[in-house]
BAVOKE-502434 format. One record per residue (C-alpha): z, x, y; residue number from 1. Coordinates in steps of 0.001 Angstrom, whole numbers. Layout:
N
{{Z; X; Y}; NUM}
...
END
This chain:
236
{{-131; -15391; 15801}; 1}
{{-1655; -11917; 16035}; 2}
{{224; -8908; 14703}; 3}
{{362; -5564; 16527}; 4}
{{1840; -2192; 15508}; 5}
{{4388; 67; 17144}; 6}
{{6211; 2762; 15159}; 7}
{{8726; 2926; 18043}; 8}
{{10105; -548; 17265}; 9}
{{13744; -519; 16090}; 10}
{{16419; -3122; 15464}; 11}
{{17844; -2435; 18935}; 12}
{{14529; -2581; 20834}; 13}
{{14295; -5031; 23712}; 14}
{{11132; -3707; 25393}; 15}
{{8158; -2006; 23723}; 16}
{{5233; -372; 25531}; 17}
{{2195; -177; 23273}; 18}
{{263; 3070; 23103}; 19}
{{-3279; 3204; 24449}; 20}
{{-5014; 2576; 21110}; 21}
{{-2892; -455; 20272}; 22}
{{-3272; -1759; 23828}; 23}
{{-7039; -1540; 23389}; 24}
{{-6707; -3550; 20199}; 25}
{{-4651; -6168; 22022}; 26}
{{-7375; -6362; 24688}; 27}
{{-10064; -6847; 22024}; 28}
{{-7973; -9741; 20683}; 29}
{{-8004; -11166; 24247}; 30}
{{-4232; -11280; 24396}; 31}
{{-2831; -12106; 27822}; 32}
{{490; -12104; 29619}; 33}
{{3012; -14586; 28167}; 34}
{{1185; -14747; 24814}; 35}
{{3458; -14481; 21788}; 36}
{{2698; -11947; 19078}; 37}
{{4230; -10330; 16034}; 38}
{{5025; -6621; 16193}; 39}
{{5411; -4467; 13074}; 40}
{{7192; -1135; 13001}; 41}
{{5616; -140; 9680}; 42}
{{9099; 892; 8548}; 43}
{{10516; -2507; 7639}; 44}
{{10929; -4331; 10948}; 45}
{{8841; -7295; 12060}; 46}
{{9565; -8728; 15507}; 47}
{{8505; -11764; 17440}; 48}
{{7571; -10692; 20958}; 49}
{{6061; -11912; 24199}; 50}
{{3612; -9986; 26366}; 51}
{{5456; -9331; 29632}; 52}
{{2919; -7292; 31515}; 53}
{{-525; -5729; 31301}; 54}
{{-795; -2810; 33708}; 55}
{{-3845; -545; 33787}; 56}
{{-4715; -1726; 30289}; 57}
{{-1292; -923; 28812}; 58}
{{678; -3785; 27267}; 59}
{{4455; -4189; 27650}; 60}
{{6219; -6540; 25216}; 61}
{{9624; -8209; 25312}; 62}
{{11274; -8443; 21894}; 63}
{{12645; -11915; 21152}; 64}
{{13584; -11849; 17450}; 65}
{{13794; -9174; 14769}; 66}
{{13471; -9555; 11005}; 67}
{{13924; -6911; 8310}; 68}
{{11528; -6391; 5383}; 69}
{{9628; -9538; 6271}; 70}
{{6713; -10433; 3986}; 71}
{{7646; -7646; 1555}; 72}
{{8305; -7443; -2180}; 73}
{{11868; -6798; -3317}; 74}
{{11044; -3456; -4975}; 75}
{{9284; -148; -4294}; 76}
{{5702; -521; -5438}; 77}
{{3630; 2646; -5853}; 78}
{{209; 3445; -7260}; 79}
{{-1348; 6674; -8502}; 80}
{{-4915; 6399; -7259}; 81}
{{-7668; 8784; -8418}; 82}
{{-10155; 9554; -5659}; 83}
{{-13339; 7488; -5723}; 84}
{{-16752; 9015; -5042}; 85}
{{-17565; 6461; -2336}; 86}
{{-15571; 6612; 905}; 87}
{{-16341; 2949; 1579}; 88}
{{-14884; 1917; -1771}; 89}
{{-11850; 4132; -1169}; 90}
{{-11269; 2461; 2200}; 91}
{{-11654; -961; 609}; 92}
{{-9125; -286; -2131}; 93}
{{-6541; 1065; 336}; 94}
{{-6962; -2007; 2539}; 95}
{{-6542; -4433; -360}; 96}
{{-3628; -2568; -1947}; 97}
{{-1867; -2744; 1412}; 98}
{{-2418; -6497; 1524}; 99}
{{-978; -6791; -2002}; 100}
{{2325; -5142; -1072}; 101}
{{1921; -1537; -2243}; 102}
{{4474; 742; -560}; 103}
{{3338; 4188; -1771}; 104}
{{-164; 5503; -2505}; 105}
{{-474; 8798; -4411}; 106}
{{-4079; 10065; -4276}; 107}
{{-4744; 12328; -7239}; 108}
{{-7463; 14575; -8590}; 109}
{{-8014; 14094; -12316}; 110}
{{-10565; 15692; -14648}; 111}
{{-13374; 13226; -13943}; 112}
{{-12879; 12829; -10204}; 113}
{{-16045; 13839; -8344}; 114}
{{-14624; 14421; -4849}; 115}
{{-11746; 16676; -3882}; 116}
{{-10936; 15754; -268}; 117}
{{-8892; 12940; 1240}; 118}
{{-9319; 11873; 4877}; 119}
{{-5655; 11094; 5532}; 120}
{{-6108; 10038; 9172}; 121}
{{-8990; 7660; 8487}; 122}
{{-7424; 6063; 5414}; 123}
{{-4083; 5671; 7203}; 124}
{{-5892; 3822; 10008}; 125}
{{-7336; 1442; 7403}; 126}
{{-3855; 851; 5994}; 127}
{{-2503; 95; 9478}; 128}
{{-5266; -2446; 10084}; 129}
{{-4557; -4117; 6729}; 130}
{{-809; -4146; 7407}; 131}
{{-1391; -5982; 10686}; 132}
{{-3873; -8389; 9106}; 133}
{{-1392; -9334; 6376}; 134}
{{1578; -9307; 8812}; 135}
{{3590; -6861; 6762}; 136}
{{6611; -5012; 8089}; 137}
{{6052; -1892; 5944}; 138}
{{3115; 489; 6230}; 139}
{{2331; 2075; 2849}; 140}
{{3033; 5792; 2691}; 141}
{{-99; 7811; 1959}; 142}
{{1192; 10844; 113}; 143}
{{-502; 14225; 104}; 144}
{{-3398; 14708; -2289}; 145}
{{-2088; 15995; -5619}; 146}
{{-3320; 17225; -8961}; 147}
{{-3040; 15036; -12040}; 148}
{{-94; 17041; -13392}; 149}
{{1989; 15962; -10385}; 150}
{{2171; 12461; -11917}; 151}
{{4786; 13648; -14369}; 152}
{{7238; 14345; -11559}; 153}
{{6277; 11247; -9559}; 154}
{{6820; 9010; -12601}; 155}
{{10420; 10159; -12982}; 156}
{{11282; 8652; -9583}; 157}
{{10279; 5145; -10742}; 158}
{{11933; 2874; -13301}; 159}
{{8679; 1776; -14928}; 160}
{{5086; 3029; -14981}; 161}
{{2426; 388; -15641}; 162}
{{-856; 1879; -16854}; 163}
{{-4137; 21; -17070}; 164}
{{-5335; 686; -20619}; 165}
{{-8089; -1115; -22517}; 166}
{{-6055; -480; -25699}; 167}
{{-2750; -1587; -24137}; 168}
{{-615; -4704; -24454}; 169}
{{-2212; -8027; -23625}; 170}
{{764; -9223; -21540}; 171}
{{4094; -8141; -20119}; 172}
{{7175; -8815; -22271}; 173}
{{8480; -12375; -21957}; 174}
{{12015; -11110; -21552}; 175}
{{12814; -8753; -18694}; 176}
{{12602; -5521; -20658}; 177}
{{10978; -3452; -17924}; 178}
{{13263; -2370; -15092}; 179}
{{12205; -2468; -11437}; 180}
{{15496; -1073; -10057}; 181}
{{13919; 2195; -8866}; 182}
{{10489; 710; -8380}; 183}
{{7253; 143; -10255}; 184}
{{4477; 2754; -10336}; 185}
{{943; 1673; -11242}; 186}
{{-1549; 4071; -12762}; 187}
{{-5283; 3560; -13208}; 188}
{{-8042; 5821; -14427}; 189}
{{-10800; 7296; -12267}; 190}
{{-14506; 6537; -12490}; 191}
{{-15307; 7511; -16065}; 192}
{{-11704; 7062; -17176}; 193}
{{-8939; 9525; -17967}; 194}
{{-9690; 12410; -20299}; 195}
{{-8040; 12430; -23717}; 196}
{{-5705; 15210; -22578}; 197}
{{-4645; 13145; -19570}; 198}
{{-4099; 10046; -21700}; 199}
{{-1935; 12047; -24080}; 200}
{{258; 13188; -21195}; 201}
{{539; 9677; -19729}; 202}
{{1445; 8116; -23072}; 203}
{{4239; 10672; -23468}; 204}
{{6101; 9250; -20463}; 205}
{{9249; 7508; -21698}; 206}
{{8987; 4783; -19043}; 207}
{{5290; 3936; -19400}; 208}
{{3955; 501; -20357}; 209}
{{193; 241; -21003}; 210}
{{-1413; -3126; -20328}; 211}
{{-4933; -4375; -20985}; 212}
{{-6753; -6003; -18078}; 213}
{{-9100; -8248; -20008}; 214}
{{-11810; -7447; -22531}; 215}
{{-14308; -5579; -20350}; 216}
{{-14169; -2145; -18789}; 217}
{{-13406; -2501; -15079}; 218}
{{-14415; -388; -12113}; 219}
{{-11528; 1678; -10775}; 220}
{{-11012; -441; -7656}; 221}
{{-11165; -3695; -9642}; 222}
{{-8587; -2389; -12112}; 223}
{{-6277; -1243; -9310}; 224}
{{-6330; -4586; -7528}; 225}
{{-5966; -6603; -10731}; 226}
{{-3037; -4467; -11877}; 227}
{{-1358; -4692; -8464}; 228}
{{-1760; -8469; -8314}; 229}
{{-418; -9279; -11774}; 230}
{{2409; -6726; -11534}; 231}
{{3612; -8025; -8174}; 232}
{{3729; -11573; -9542}; 233}
{{5468; -10574; -12777}; 234}
{{8165; -8372; -11258}; 235}
{{8859; -10467; -8181}; 236}
END
């Protein structure tokens, strides 16, 4: 069953009219009247719906069933993501992090980052496409581009910060010693790694837990996806 997106979907919705862009997507998928689809609000609602009408290319859907936080993890799941030099790689990592259940993406500029701009509209479109592909009910929030120092404040809003660190622990604690009550924040280094000054600041966080992702040095996007995958499994 295909999944479409409407930010206007609420728990009380009975009829949803898709906007022109999403109607075009439905047409590309060759969806017709009476077809059943999923509809995601991006804010925690996933509905089962039926296409009632297609008029002048605009799709009208009847809502049949509503579920809350469908296909989502049980905790807030953020990542501090240094900008990558390649836009294609940045798009890829946002798509895959969305599929893995990330709820908040904090793009940051650290000492060794080579680009200093973030195409919010384009990257958000990639996240929407990935949300629909994975049939999630929550669209990750792409936060405003920030400087590295902003991580100190961001980290205080999460219970635990998990940092990819080649000198870190080889596994999570066997007992549940790391809290997820206020969410888990992941942190990876940029291309070239964090500077020593940045590492010193990160290691001073009282809620940080460094973990080693194998024996080799990973590319930034590989480290982000590996850390997201193993953290989601461990904490869920």
